N, C-alpha and C positions, 0 to 999 in steps of 0.2 A: 504494500500500500504506500502510495506517495503522500508525503506531508505537504500540504499546500501553504500553510501559514509558516512564516519564517521562524526557525528555531535555532538555538545555539547548540551546536553538535560537536562531538569529539569522537575520535577513534583511538582506542587504547589497546595495545598489544600486551600479551602476557597478563591478562586481566582476571584470571581465575583465582589468583591467590597472591599473597605477599604484597610487594610494592604496587604492582599493577592494580590489584583489587582495592588497595587503600586509596590510590589516586582516583580510580573510577567511582568509588563510594563518595568521595568528596565532591566530584563533579555531579553525581546524581543529586546530592543534597543541594547543590547550587542550581539545579534545574536544567542541566545539560541533557540533551538526547544523546544516546550513546550507541556506538558500534563497538563491541568488545570481542577480542580474539584471544584464543589459546588453543593448545593442542587437544586437550581432553574434552570431548563434547559434554559429558555428564557433569563434570566439575564446572565447566563454563556456563552451562545452563543453570546450575545451582547459583553461581555467582550473579547471573543475570536476574534471577529472582530476588536476590538480596538488593540489587541495584534498583529494581522497580520499587521495592518496599522502602528504599531510602529516599525516594522522591523523583527519580528520573522519569520524565514524561513519556519516554519511548526508549526501549532497549532492544537491540537485536544482537544475538550471539552468533558468531560465524567461526566455527571451529576449523582448524587446519594447521598445517605445518609451514612455518615461515621459510623453511628451506626450499619450498616448492614455489617457483616464480608464478605459476598460473594461479595459485591460491592468493598471492599478494595482489594480483590484478583483480581477481574476483572480489576480494575484500574491499578494495576501493570502489569498485563498481557497485557492490551491494550498498555501501554507505551512500554513494551518489544517488542511487535510485530512490532511497528513502528520505534523504535529508538535503540533497542538491548542492550543499556546500560543506566545508569542514572548518570550524573555528579553531580546533585544536587537534594536533596529532601527537600522541604520547607513545614514543618508541621505547617500550620497556622490555619486551621479550628478548631473551638472549641465553647464553650458556656459559658456565664457568668450568674449567678443567685445569687442575693443578698438576705440576710436575716439573722437575729440573730441566732446564734448557737443553742440557747435553743429551737427555734421554727422551725428549718429547717427540712422539712420532708425527711425521708430516700429515697423516690422516687426521689426527686430533687437531693439528694446526688448521687444516682445511675446514673442519667442522666449525671451529670457533670463528674463523673468518666469514664463513657463510652465514652463520646465525647472528653474529655480533656486528657485522659490518655490511655485507652484501645485502642481506634482507632489509635492514633499515634504509639503505641507499635506494633500493628498488621501490620500496613502499613510499618513501619520501618523494621520489621522482614521479611516481604515478599519482600521488595525492596533491602535488603542487597546483594543478588547475583548480581543485576544490578549495585549497587554502587561499589562493589568489582571489577567488570569487568571494570568499568570506571576508578577506581584508578589504576588498573594494566596497562591500556592503557595510563595513564598519571601519571607516578610516581612522577614527580615534583610537580604537582598540587593536585593530589589525587582526591577524591570525597568528597562532603560536605553534611552534614545534618544540617539544621537550624530549630530549633523548637521555635515557639513563645510562650514563657512562660509569666511571669508577676512578677512585683516587689512584689506582694503579696505572692509569693513563698519564698521570703526572709524576708520581714517585714510584720507582721500581720496587717490587716486592719479590722476595725469593719464591721460586716455584710458580710464579704467575707471569712469566715473560710474555707468553702468547696472549693470554687474556688482557694484560696491560697494553700490548701492542694494538690489539683490536679496539680497545677503548680509547687509546690515544688517537687512532685513526677516526673514530666516531666523533671525537671532539673537533678534529680538523674539518670533518664534513659539516658540522654545525657552524663553524666559522665561515665556511664557504656559503652556506645558506644565507647568513647575515650579509655577507659581502654582495651576493647576487640578488637577493630578494627583499631585504629589509627596506629598501627605498620604496618598495610597493606594498609594504605593510606586513610581510611575512617574516617574523622574527623567531630566532631559535636559541635555545639554551641547552647545554649539556650539564646535567647534574651529576657530580662526581663524588660519591660517598665512599668512605671506608666501609668496613664490614657492617652490614645491616642485619638485624635480628630477623632472619627469614630462614626457610628450609635450606636455601642454597648455601648459607653460611654455617650450617650445623656441623660440617665436617671439621671445623676448627674450634669447637666448643671446649675441647680439652685444654687448648691454649688460650682462648679468649672466651670467657663466659658470656652468655647471652646478655646479661645485665651490663656488660661493658661495651656492647655493640650499639650502633645507632638504631633508634626506634623507627619503625615504619612511619609512625605519625610525624616524625621530624622531616622525613623525605616528602610526605604529603604536604606539609606546610610550605616547604620551599617551592614545590611544583605549583601549588595554588597561587603563591605570590607571583611567580613568573607569568602565569596565565592572566593575572589581573593587571599587569603593566600596560601602559599605553604603547602605541606604535612609535612613539618618539624615541624609545630607548631600546638598545639591545644589551643583553647580558650573556656573553658567549659561553661562559662556564661558571659553575659554582662548585667549589671544592668543599666537601664536608668531612672533616677529620673527627676521629673519636677523641673525646676529652681525656680518656684513660689510655691513650696510646703512648708507646715509648718513643715515638718519633713521627715522621711523616708517612710511614707506611700504612697499609690497610688495617 
């Protein structure tokens, strides 16, 4: 069904749990119509139900694998058919895999590059016409892109060389968006946190307790603030370090 009345809409990837669900829930409470994406259909549909209950006027769940380019295209097309424009794109989906640089297999490298860099690039490229349309309709606020990067894209962390490299490249992509698109109202920010208390970071709980990690709620607050900025300003990246860290690392 096509929505005829103008709505504020967002597409959020990796939205079935953790940071993605936290951001989508905040957007639902703010009245955004949402397209949410994740791999697991059942978990994603459950998340969509929670988002409707949180106040989203319209939620469509589109499950699939971001490694598949046809899925990325259909995701944008599905959003366009329902909402016509895209006020915000939240690039949250990705993968982390740790291991020493000397032993890290190239296939694992390829997987992280595909999910953490290529998929966001393709999705962003295909979403740009919708983002530009939203920016033209709201010159004061513009349209926003928020990419979940990592502090490892700024400061090297042992065993996270490949993950950090993909996140550094994602930060560079965000800067390019601002360079090429901000003049027309499409502004982008890379949010670069240290370890966040999610399932993805559970593997280091023996070294870093959950209570010493960044809370999902803190990420949500920063993303929400970025989405509220006017089109007059760009914030290329925001680095979020843990207050109980021994240094600049994750």
